C-alpha positions in Angstrom: -95.4 31.9 -12.1 -96.8 31.9 -15.7 -95.6 35.5 -16.3 -92.1 36.7 -16.5 -92.1 40.4 -16.1 -88.8 41.4 -14.4 -89.3 44.5 -12.3 -92.3 45.9 -14.0 -95.1 46.5 -11.4 -93.8 43.6 -9.3 -94.5 45.2 -5.9 -98.3 45.3 -6.3 -98.4 41.7 -7.5 -95.7 39.9 -5.4 -94.7 40.3 -1.8 -91.1 41.8 -1.7 -90.2 39.1 0.8 -88.8 35.7 -0.1 -88.3 32.7 2.2 -86.4 29.6 1.1 -86.9 26.4 3.2 -84.5 23.6 2.3 -83.9 20.4 4.3 -81.1 22.0 6.3 -81.2 25.7 5.7 -83.7 28.6 5.7 -83.0 32.0 4.1 -85.3 35.0 4.5 -84.8 38.3 2.6 -86.8 41.5 2.1 -86.2 43.9 -0.7 -87.3 47.5 -1.2 -87.0 50.3 -3.7 -84.5 53.1 -2.9 -83.6 55.9 -5.2 -84.6 54.0 -8.3 -82.7 50.9 -7.2 -83.6 47.7 -5.3 -81.8 47.0 -2.1 -81.8 44.3 0.6 -83.7 45.8 3.5 -83.1 42.8 5.9 -82.2 39.1 5.8 -81.7 36.1 8.0 -80.1 32.7 7.4 -80.8 29.7 9.8 -79.6 26.1 9.9 -82.5 23.7 10.4 -82.6 20.5 12.3 -82.5 17.5 10.0 -86.0 16.0 9.6 -88.0 19.2 9.8 -88.5 19.1 6.0 -88.9 15.7 4.2 -85.9 14.6 2.3 -87.8 13.7 -0.8 -91.3 13.0 -2.2 -90.8 9.3 -1.5 -90.3 10.1 2.2 -93.1 12.6 2.4 -95.1 12.9 5.6 -96.2 15.5 8.1 -94.0 18.5 8.2 -92.8 19.5 11.7 -94.6 22.8 11.6 -94.2 23.6 15.3 -90.4 23.7 15.1 -90.5 25.4 11.7 -92.8 28.1 13.1 -90.5 28.7 16.0 -87.5 29.1 13.7 -89.4 31.4 11.4 -90.6 33.6 14.2 -87.0 34.1 15.4 -85.9 35.0 11.9 -88.7 37.5 11.5 -87.7 39.1 14.8 -84.1 39.3 13.6 -85.2 41.1 10.4 -87.1 43.6 12.6 -90.1 44.1 10.3 -93.8 43.3 10.3 -94.4 40.4 7.8 -97.8 39.9 6.3 -97.1 38.3 3.0 -94.2 36.3 1.4 -93.2 34.1 -1.4 -92.0 30.6 -0.4 -89.2 28.6 -2.0 -89.3 24.8 -1.4 -86.7 22.1 -2.3 -86.7 20.9 -5.9 -87.2 17.3 -4.7 -90.5 18.0 -3.0 -91.9 18.8 -6.4 -91.8 17.3 -9.9 -90.3 19.6 -12.6 -90.6 18.9 -16.3 -89.2 21.0 -19.2 -91.4 21.1 -22.4 -89.5 22.3 -25.4 -90.7 22.9 -29.0 -94.4 22.6 -28.3 -96.2 23.1 -31.6 -98.7 25.5 -30.0 -99.4 27.0 -26.6 -103.1 27.6 -25.8 -104.0 31.2 -25.0 -106.3 30.1 -22.2 -104.5 29.3 -18.9 -107.1 26.6 -18.2 -106.4 24.9 -21.5 -102.7 25.2 -21.1 -102.9 23.5 -17.6 -104.9 20.7 -19.1 -102.3 20.2 -21.8 -99.5 20.1 -19.2 -101.4 17.6 -17.0 -102.0 15.4 -20.0 -98.3 15.4 -20.9 -97.2 14.9 -17.2 -99.6 12.2 -16.2 -97.1 9.3 -16.5 -94.2 11.1 -15.0 -95.3 11.3 -11.3 -95.5 8.9 -8.4 -98.7 10.5 -7.2 -102.0 11.2 -8.9 -102.2 14.7 -10.5 -105.5 15.4 -8.9 -103.6 15.2 -5.6 -101.2 17.9 -6.7 -101.1 21.6 -7.6 -99.8 22.0 -11.1 -98.4 25.3 -12.4 -96.0 26.5 -15.1 -93.6 29.2 -16.2 -93.4 30.3 -19.8 -89.8 30.7 -21.0 -88.8 34.0 -22.5 -87.0 34.1 -25.9 -88.7 30.9 -27.0 -91.6 32.5 -28.9 -94.1 31.0 -26.6 -93.2 27.4 -27.4 -91.3 26.2 -24.3 -92.2 26.1 -20.7 -91.3 24.7 -17.3 -94.1 22.9 -15.5 -94.2 21.8 -11.8 -96.5 19.6 -9.7 -96.5 19.9 -5.9 -98.6 17.6 -3.7 -101.6 19.4 -2.2 -100.9 18.1 1.3 -97.5 20.0 1.3 -99.2 23.2 0.1 -102.0 22.9 2.8 -99.5 22.3 5.6 -97.4 25.3 4.7 -100.4 27.5 4.2 -101.9 26.5 7.6 -98.6 27.1 9.4 -98.1 30.6 7.9 -101.7 31.4 8.5 -101.2 30.7 12.2 -98.5 33.4 12.1 -100.8 35.9 10.3 -98.8 35.5 7.1 -100.2 35.0 3.6 -98.2 32.9 1.1 -98.4 34.7 -2.3 -96.3 32.2 -4.3 -94.9 28.7 -3.7 -92.0 27.9 -6.0 -89.3 25.2 -6.2 -85.7 26.4 -5.5 -84.4 26.0 -9.1 -87.4 28.0 -10.5 -86.6 30.8 -8.1 -82.9 30.7 -8.8 -83.5 30.7 -12.5 -85.6 33.8 -12.0 -82.7 35.5 -10.4 -80.4 34.0 -13.0 -82.3 35.8 -15.8 -82.5 38.9 -13.8 -78.8 39.0 -13.2 -77.1 37.5 -16.2 -79.2 37.6 -19.3 -78.7 40.5 -21.8 -80.9 41.0 -24.9 -79.5 39.3 -27.9 -77.2 36.8 -26.1 -77.1 33.3 -27.5 -74.3 31.9 -25.3 -74.9 28.4 -23.7 -74.7 28.4 -19.9 -74.6 25.5 -17.5 -76.5 26.2 -14.3 -76.2 24.1 -11.1 -78.4 24.3 -8.0 -76.7 22.6 -5.0 -78.6 21.4 -1.9 -77.7 19.0 0.9 -80.2 16.4 -0.4 -80.3 16.9 -4.2 -78.5 18.6 -7.1 -80.3 20.1 -10.1 -78.9 21.1 -13.5 -80.2 23.5 -16.1 -78.6 24.3 -19.5 -79.7 27.5 -21.3 -79.0 28.8 -24.8 -79.6 32.5 -24.3 -83.0 32.6 -22.6 -84.1 29.2 -23.9 -83.8 26.3 -21.5 -82.4 23.3 -23.3 -82.2 20.7 -20.5 -83.2 20.1 -16.9 -82.6 17.3 -14.5 -82.5 16.8 -10.7 -80.9 14.0 -8.8 -81.6 13.0 -5.2 -78.5 12.5 -3.1 -78.3 9.5 -0.7 -79.1 10.3 2.9 -76.0 10.5 5.0 -73.7 11.5 2.1 -70.8 13.6 3.5 -70.3 16.8 1.5 -67.3 17.4 3.7 -65.5 14.7 1.8 -62.8 16.4 -0.2 -63.7 14.6 -3.4 -67.5 15.4 -3.6 -67.3 12.4 -6.0 -71.0 11.8 -6.5 -71.8 15.5 -7.2 -69.0 15.8 -9.7 -70.0 12.6 -11.4 -73.6 13.9 -11.8 -72.2 17.1 -13.3 -70.1 15.1 -15.7 -73.0 13.0 -16.8 -75.0 16.1 -17.5 -72.3 17.6 -19.6 -71.9 14.3 -21.6 -75.6 14.3 -22.4 -75.4 18.0 -23.4 -72.5 17.3 -25.8 -73.8 14.0 -27.2 -77.5 14.8 -27.6 -77.7 18.6 -27.7 -74.6 19.1 -29.8 -73.2 21.2 -27.1 -69.9 22.9 -27.0 -66.8 21.9 -24.9 -65.6 24.2 -22.2 -69.1 25.3 -21.1 -69.0 27.8 -18.3 -71.0 26.9 -15.2 -73.0 29.0 -12.8 -73.4 27.6 -9.3 -76.0 28.6 -6.7 -78.0 27.2 -3.8 -78.4 27.5 -0.1 -75.4 25.4 0.9 -72.3 26.4 2.9 -70.1 24.3 0.6 -70.7 26.2 -2.6 -67.2 27.8 -2.8 -65.5 24.5 -2.2 -67.6 22.6 -4.7 -67.0 25.4 -7.3 -63.2 24.9 -6.9 -63.5 21.1 -7.3 -65.7 21.3 -10.4 -63.2 23.6 -12.0 -60.3 21.3 -11.2 -62.1 18.0 -12.1 -64.0 19.0 -15.2 -61.6 21.7 -16.4 -64.4 24.3 -16.6 -64.6 27.9 -15.7 -67.2 28.6 -13.0 -68.9 31.4 -11.2 -71.0 31.6 -8.0 -74.5 33.1 -8.5 -74.0 36.2 -6.3 -76.7 38.8 -5.8 -74.0 41.5 -5.4 -73.1 41.1 -9.1 -76.6 42.3 -10.2 -76.6 45.9 -11.5 -80.2 46.2 -10.5 -79.7 45.3 -6.9 -78.0 47.7 -4.5 -76.1 45.9 -1.7 -76.4 47.4 1.7 -73.4 47.4 4.0 -74.9 45.1 6.6 -75.0 42.2 4.1 -71.9 40.2 3.5 -71.0 38.4 0.2 -70.7 34.9 1.7 -74.2 35.3 3.2 -75.7 36.8 0.1 -74.9 33.9 -2.2 -77.3 31.8 -0.1 -80.1 34.3 -0.7 -80.3 34.1 -4.5 -83.4 31.8 -4.6 -85.2 33.7 -2.0 -84.5 36.9 -3.9 -85.7 35.3 -7.2 -89.0 34.6 -5.4 -89.2 38.0 -3.8 -88.7 39.7 -7.1 -91.6 37.6 -8.6 -90.0 37.3 -12.0 
């Protein structure tokens, strides 16, 4: 995760299969090269029974691996391919994510950089860092002085690895949803030399996360857990809209941001299109759904439909290994 390399040599280094497991949904996608392009070879989307995946770190416990294994086995059969290795996307709220901007110096050694990250993150977590796996992603366009860091409890990692091992599958990468979606965001949207500010939203059933970028540089990140039992079928989506409003106010007041900032909405949630329309109406902003079919590097195959594809962006970001 500490190297952002777009498509260069990604197949030898990263499995071209991504799986996102959220608290209510799972998305599996495989990509392949075809005539100089990338295309979706197969995919599957499944709704999960509530309680298979913990709702947050504060409610962490044993994952219900038997039921997850059964679902995954069915999804792999639907995709009709032999699966030996994949990249795994987990919910943002099962990790802690911290944005470090304007670091005076980034150590060249990975070990030294991890020590610096752990030292800066030590007071930000509800668990001991020695009980977590800590990793990072350098941000492009920031001259090596900004990065995103994550910490994931080791017990989650071990449970996932044991479950996939029982299926004969190796996990090559474990990454929070917003990291993976940001990977796809850069892959799809960024063009060299752009400095436009963008407001990026990752929508889940149990949390909502916000990124703000200036060109390639991340200016701001926050993630908010949603109360259990919240009904996203409510026409107002009042809590989600309020969180978006608070994020915009911080951006304008503290980052000297512009008014009328365009937003990009993604996530593995069936209410994305409804939420987009409500955000545009309530916040008077223009918005766009993060849609893999909009990428000029990814060829859409006829069997994949647009409304399904929008729920695969994070899985694709992990599969591409950016």
